[in-house]
C-alpha positions in Angstrom: -122.5 7.3 167.1 -125.5 9.6 166.8 -127.6 6.6 165.6 -125.7 6.6 162.3 -123.5 4.0 160.7 -119.9 4.6 161.5 -116.4 3.1 160.8 -114.2 2.5 163.8 -110.5 2.0 164.1 -109.2 -1.3 165.8 -109.0 0.6 169.1 -112.8 1.2 169.0 -112.6 4.9 168.2 -114.9 6.3 165.5 -113.1 7.5 162.4 -115.9 8.1 160.0 -119.7 8.6 160.3 -122.1 8.2 157.4 -124.5 11.2 157.7 -127.3 11.9 155.2 -125.6 12.4 151.8 -122.1 12.8 153.2 -119.5 11.3 155.4 -117.9 12.9 158.4 -114.2 12.0 158.9 -112.1 12.6 162.0 -109.1 14.3 160.3 -106.1 16.2 161.4 -103.1 18.1 159.9 -102.6 18.0 156.1 -105.6 15.7 155.4 -107.9 18.0 157.3 -106.7 21.1 155.4 -106.8 19.3 152.0 -110.4 18.2 152.7 -111.5 21.7 153.7 -109.9 23.1 150.5 -112.0 20.8 148.2 -114.5 23.6 147.8 -115.9 26.6 149.6 -119.6 26.3 148.6 -122.0 26.6 151.5 -123.3 23.1 150.9 -119.8 21.8 150.4 -117.1 20.6 152.7 -117.1 22.0 156.2 -116.3 21.3 159.8 -119.2 19.5 161.3 -121.1 21.8 163.7 -124.2 20.6 165.6 -124.8 23.6 167.9 -121.2 23.2 169.0 -118.1 22.4 166.8 -116.8 18.8 167.0 -113.0 19.0 167.0 -111.6 17.6 163.8 -114.8 16.3 162.2 -114.9 17.3 158.5 -118.2 16.7 156.6 -117.6 15.8 153.0 -120.6 15.6 150.7 -121.4 12.9 148.1 -120.1 15.1 145.2 -116.6 14.3 146.6 -117.3 10.6 147.1 -114.4 9.5 144.9 -112.1 10.9 147.7 -113.9 9.2 150.6 -111.6 6.2 150.6 -108.5 8.3 150.9 -110.0 10.3 153.8 -111.2 7.1 155.5 -107.6 5.9 155.6 -106.4 9.2 157.0 -109.1 9.2 159.6 -108.2 5.6 160.7 -104.6 6.7 161.1 -105.7 9.8 163.0 -107.7 7.9 165.6 -105.9 4.6 166.0 -103.2 5.9 168.2 -105.4 7.9 170.5 
């Protein structure tokens, strides 16, 4: 996806994309809100936006890498039933 390394659920849907010094996760519900609340710095966590918002994709920078595994599991759960 976008020429970047990505993690896919068993159904083939992308759940996480490695992008520069961050990972974008396809999150929903509580996991999405928790991720967006990690910090509010301009270079911090935010919804991914490349000229148009991509629904549910949250970009989490390296400074929160200790939480990436948890969000990866949430992202897999989010996309595997779709």
